[in-house]
N, C-alpha and C positions, 0 to 999 in steps of 0.2 A: 398734561401728559398722564397716560394711564399708569396705574401702579405696576411696578416691576414684578415679574414672575420668577419664582425659584426654579432652578434647573438642577436636577439630580444627575450627578455623574457617577456611573457605576464602575468600580474597578474590575477589570478583567484580568484574571491570573492565568498565564500560560501553563500548559501541562508540564513544561520543562523549564526550570530555572535553577539558580545556584542552590536554593534551599531544598527543593523537592525532586531534583533530577535523580538523586541516588535512590530515593524511595520508589520512584516510578520504574527504575531499572531493576528493582528487587523482585526475587521470586517469592511466592507465598504457597505453602502447602504443596511442595513439589518433591519428586523423587528423581535423582540423577542416575544416568546409566552411561557406561562406556561400552559400546557394542562393537564387537569384532565383525568385520565384513571382509569380503574378498579383496577389497581395495583399501583396507586399513581400518583403524578404529574411528568411530564417530561418537561424539558426545550428544546425548539426548536427555531432555528434561520432560518428565511427565507431570502434568498438572490435572488433578482429579482422577476419577475412576471411570473407565469405559462403561458406557450405558448399554447393556445388552448387545444387540446386533448393530447398533448405530455406529457409523464411522466416527473416528476421532477427527478433530481439527489438527492438521499438521502444518507447522510453519517452517519456512526456510528464509533466512535473512540475506541481505545484500553484502557486498564487499565493504570492509571497514567497520562492520557491525557484528554483533552476535545476537542471539535470541533475546537477551535482556535489553540491549539498547535499541533493538529494532521493533520488538513486539510487546514487551512487558507493560509499557505505559498504555498501550492500546488495550491489552487484556485486563489491566487494572482499572480501566476506565469504568465508571459506574454503570453505564448503559450496557456494557458487554456482559454484565453478570447474568442478565436474562438469557443470553446465549450459552454461556459456559455452564449454566445450570443444567442444560440439556446435553452437553458434550464434554468429554475429556479433551485435553489439549496436549499435543506432543510437539515440543520445540526441538528442532534439529539444528545443531551448530555444525557448520562446515569444519572439516578437520583442522585443528590448530587455531580456531578462531574463538573458542570459548574463553571465558574469564579465567585467568591464571594458567593458560595453556603453556606447556614447556616448548622450547624451540625444537624444530625437527633436526635430526642429525644431518651432518654434512652429506650432500649427495642424495638426499631424500627426493623421490619422484612424487610430486603432488598429483593427486588424481585429476584426470580431465573432467570437464563438466559432464560428459556422458557417464563417466565412472562414479561421479558424485550422485547422479540420478540412480545408478544401479545399486547404491548402498541402501536405498530406502526400502526395497522389498525385504532385505535382511533385518532392518529395524523393525518392520511390522511383524515379521516372523518371531523375532526375539521377544517382543512385547505381547505376542499373541493377539495382534490386531488384524482385522480382516480388510479394512479399507479406510480411506481418509478423504476429507475435504481439505484441500490445500490452500494456504495463504502464503504467497511468496512475493518478495520485493526484489526487483532488479535481477541480480545473479540467481537469487533464490527462486524467482518466478521462472527463470529459464530452466533450472534444475527440475522443478515440479512439472513443467511442461514436457520436458524430455522423458520423465518417468511416466507421465500419462500416455505419451505416445508409445512407449515400450511395454507398459503394463496397464492397459486401459481398465482391466478388471479390478485394479487396486484403487483407482481414483474415481470418486463419485462426483466431484465438482472442484473447480479451481477459481480462486480469486487471485488475479495476477496484477500486481502493482508495478508500473514502470517496466514492463516486460519488453525485451528486445529479441525478436525471433531471428535476427540476421547475424551472420558471421561478421567479424570485424573486417572491413575492407582494407585494402593495402594502404590507402591514403590515411585512414584512421589509424592503422597500425604504425605508419611512419610518424604521424603526428604524436601518437602516444609514446613512441620511442624517444622522439625529440623532447617532449615535455618531461619524460622520465629522466633525461640527462640534465634538464634545467630546473626542475621543480621537485620538491620532496613529495613523498608518497601521500602524506596527509592532504596536501593541496590537490593532488590528483583525485583522491577519493572524494573530497568535498565538492570538486567540480563535477564529479559523476552524480552526486546526490542533488546538488542545488544549482539553479540557474544564476546567471550573472546578477540579476536584480535582487534575488534573495540573498546572495552572498554579500551584497552591499548594504541591504536594508535590514536584514534580520540578524543583527550582530550577536545578540544574546544566544539565540539558537545555534548559530554557527560556532560560537565559542564553546558551547556545551559539547557539540560533536567533535570539534577540533581536539579538545582535551581528551575526550573518550578514545578517539582513534589513535592519538599519539601515546597515551598513557596506559590504556586498558587492553589494547590489542597488540600481541607480539608482532613487531614490525617485519621481521623476516618471514613469519608465517603469513602475514597479510600480503606481502609481495608475491608469495607463491600462489595464493588464492586469486589475486588480481591477474597474474600472468595466465592462470588457468582460464579465467573468465574471458580475457582478451584473446585467447586462442580457441574460443568456442566455435563450433560448426553452425551453419545455418540449420534451423529446425526443419526446413524443407517441407513446411506445411502449405497446403493450397486449399482454396475455398471450393467445396463441392458444388457442382452445377448440375441441376436435374437434366437428365437426358444426355449428359456429356461425360461426367466423371464421378457421379455420386457414389459409385460402388468401388472406385479405385483411388479416390483422392485421399492423401495422407493428411489427416487433420485430427483435432481433439474430438473424442467421442462424447466427452462429458460436458455438462453446462459450464460456461466460463463467464466470469465477470472481470472485465478489464478495467483498471482504475489508473487514472493519471491526473495530476494537477496541471492547470493550464499554464503555470509558470515553471513546470518541470522540464529539465533537459531531455526527458524521454518521450515527449509528446509525439514526435514524428514516428518513433519506433513503435509506440503503442497503437497508433492509427494504422501503421503498416500491418501489425499483427492482427488487428481487427479485420482488415481487408482480406486476410488469408483464412479466416475461420468460418465455420458454418453459421450463417446469420440467424438460423432458427434456434441455436443453442448459445449464442453469444450476446452479451450486453457490454457496451462501452460506457463507462461512467467517467465523464470529464468534469473535474471539480474546478469551478471558477474561483479566482483569487486564491489559489492553492499552489504551494510550492512542491518540492521534490519528495517530501515525506508526508503523505496525506493523513497518516495516523497520528500526527503530532499537532497540537494546538500552537498557533503562532499569533503574535499580536503586532500590529503596526498602528501608528497614530498619525493624525493630521489635524490641522485647524479647519473647522467648518462652522458655518452659521447654525445655531441651534434652532432658530425659527426665522420667518420672514418678518422684518420690522416695517412699519408704515413709513412712507416717504418723509413725513414730517418729524420723525424721531430724530433727535439731535446727535445720536451716537449709534455705533454698531457694536454689538457684544459678541465676542468670539469665545468659544469654549473648546477645550481639548477633548476630543472624542475618538473612539476607535474608527478607523476607516474600514478595516477588515478584521473580524474577530477570529477567523479561521477555525471554527469548531469542527475540524476534520474528523476526529474520532467519532463524534456523534453522527455525522453524515455517513461515514463509512460503516459504522455499526448498523445504522438503519438499512443501508443498502444490503449489507451482509445478511441481516435478519430476513429480508424479503427473499434474498437468494436462497437461503436455507429453507424458508417456508415453501418456496416453489418446488423444492425437492421433497417436500412432505415430512420434514423432520421436526417442525415446530408448529404449534398451534397459531392461528391467526391472532395478531395483536393489534391494538389500537394504533392508528397512524400518528406520528408526532412530527419529526423534523422535515421529512421529505414532503409530507402533505402540506405543511406550512410553507415550504419553499415553493411548491406548485401553486398554492393559493395566492401567495404573494406575487408570483409571476403573472397570474391572470389579471390581478388588479393593477400591477405596475405597467403592463403593456399599454393600457389605456391612458395612463398618467404621463407617458412620455419619458419615463426614467431610462437611463442608459442601460444597455445590456449588461454592463459590468455590475450593476446594482440589483440585478434580479436573477432568478434561476428559472430554467424551463426544462421540460422533459418531453421529448417526442416519442410517442409510443404507437404501436400498430396492433390493432385488435384488442379484444377484451381480455382482462387479466383475471386472476383468481381472487377469491375473497381474502381480505386481510391485507391487501396491498393498496396503495393510494389511488383512488379513483380507478380501480381495476388494473393498476400497474402490474404487469407480469414480467419479472426480470428475465424470463426465458422466452418471451415472445419474440416475434420476428424483428429484424435488425432495428436497433434503437440506440440513440445517443442521449444520455441524460446529463445535463450540465447543472451543477448545483453550486450556487453562490452562498457564501457564508456571511 
């Protein structure tokens, strides 16, 4: 029998765990502002100094989160530093959702989603900012979309994660009312963020966010924000068709990058949003083996054969190895970098993750690997320099599926 070979097993550390979750939620070199608007006070955190006439990156979080738990791990991710070197970042917390927020007085009327969007122009004016590139998750993606529809001159681009352009139907409303009577708000919010598979399999991540939602967010304030989101109106956007309604269609005027994980509860909503937007300005990024929070690294494990053994070998050696490493921050950072480069705000940079994903895809198609273990990107037309194989994130309609 041949001599046995050594197998190296590399430890993969998730971005969020008991030891480093607090650090990844932490702010660094930031200035906080409480800004008065026509619809109430909004808490804003500025990171960095605005660069000349460049837009800032403005973030808006989802229900059950604030800017720290939603975006700080992403912006503290090493590869994001290349981007934040070129842009200041403006984190907006929905009223009453920031860390340590006091409860609202009895009878307080929480702003509607439309009114939350109307707070953003006042934020820009107060901070002397001219425009922004928005990154929003869930409810935050809806707010940024509504702002872009009402104030297209203020929004230069949008990255919309798990966006739902539709109003809540009466069946959904009844179901949420019933679940609200039988389930606590923490479980409702978790089900909003994570699919059933992820809730069952990704216990460490779920526990991290369960504790955050229950302990760090004022529960009464959260209920008001949730009710506001569930009462949202349809965005009433429609895809412009040449020769039919291209001059009258209500749609986003800026470039948009739609992002969703293939295990996210929001897949159908994001696909619906993509069908309503201008295909010449919209890219759909569907991330394979990814859950409800694409900006968070997650780890799952399974038993797998490390190599093929000859038939005469008297034993089979099993090794514990990652099934899916979920490096979503790296993939999302890469896509965001090309998105911003396409707008002319960053120099072309060498390709890393997405190029490797596409190269792996080309080789794996011929090898008969399953679609779950490879990534592929379908593009139309030639792209600009600095993107993978001419990939242009603003090119005509395309869907990019990235496996981790």
